[in-house]
C-alpha positions in Angstrom: 143.7 104.4 20.3 140.8 104.4 17.8 137.5 104.0 19.6 135.4 103.5 16.4 134.2 100.1 15.4 134.0 98.9 11.8 130.7 98.0 10.3 131.9 94.4 10.1 132.9 94.3 13.7 129.6 95.8 14.8 127.6 93.2 12.8 129.7 90.4 14.4 129.1 91.8 17.9 125.3 92.2 17.2 125.1 88.6 15.9 126.8 87.1 19.0 125.1 89.4 21.5 121.9 87.2 21.5 123.3 83.8 21.0 121.9 81.0 23.2 123.7 78.0 24.6 122.6 74.7 26.1 123.5 74.7 29.8 124.0 71.2 31.4 122.5 71.0 34.9 123.6 67.5 35.6 125.5 68.5 38.8 122.4 70.2 40.2 120.2 67.1 39.6 122.9 64.8 41.0 123.1 67.0 44.2 119.3 67.0 44.5 119.2 63.2 44.2 122.2 62.9 46.6 124.0 60.6 44.0 127.7 60.5 43.3 128.8 60.8 39.7 130.7 57.5 40.0 127.5 55.7 40.9 125.6 57.4 38.0 128.3 56.5 35.5 128.1 52.8 36.5 124.3 52.8 36.4 124.1 54.2 32.9 127.2 52.3 31.6 129.4 55.2 30.5 132.9 56.0 31.7 133.4 58.5 34.5 135.6 60.5 32.1 132.7 60.9 29.6 130.3 61.7 32.4 132.7 64.4 33.7 132.9 65.9 30.2 129.1 65.9 30.0 128.7 67.5 33.5 131.1 70.3 32.6 129.4 71.0 29.3 132.5 70.1 27.3 130.7 67.9 24.8 129.1 69.0 21.5 126.3 66.5 21.7 124.7 63.6 23.6 123.1 60.5 22.2 119.4 60.2 22.8 119.8 56.8 24.4 122.3 58.2 26.9 120.0 61.1 27.7 117.1 58.6 28.2 119.3 56.5 30.6 120.2 59.6 32.5 116.6 60.6 32.8 115.5 57.1 33.9 118.2 56.7 36.6 117.8 60.3 37.9 114.0 60.2 37.6 113.9 63.4 35.6 113.1 64.9 32.2 115.6 66.2 29.6 114.5 69.7 30.5 115.7 69.1 34.0 119.2 68.3 32.7 119.5 70.7 29.8 118.3 74.3 29.7 118.6 77.0 27.1 120.3 80.1 28.3 122.2 83.2 27.2 125.7 82.4 25.9 128.6 83.5 28.1 131.2 82.4 25.6 133.1 84.8 23.4 133.1 83.9 19.7 136.8 83.1 20.0 136.2 80.5 22.7 134.2 78.2 20.3 
């Protein structure tokens, strides 16, 4: 087994070592508000399926009007729902 790393592989590892990701904290805010996801989905007029995808972070984006409705109903700011953190994903997961 060769323990050496190619220059290209070292550069790839270095570039991904400090990547950031958006972490969705919707479940935390829902729990603090003692609100069920089903109720929130109804109040902001999105499907429970789409809300579930958002809660688990399995979306690539969110419309500003949806984010505004979430903040209005949950009485919070976008920063309460979305935080920037260190990526835990491998480059191959993307």
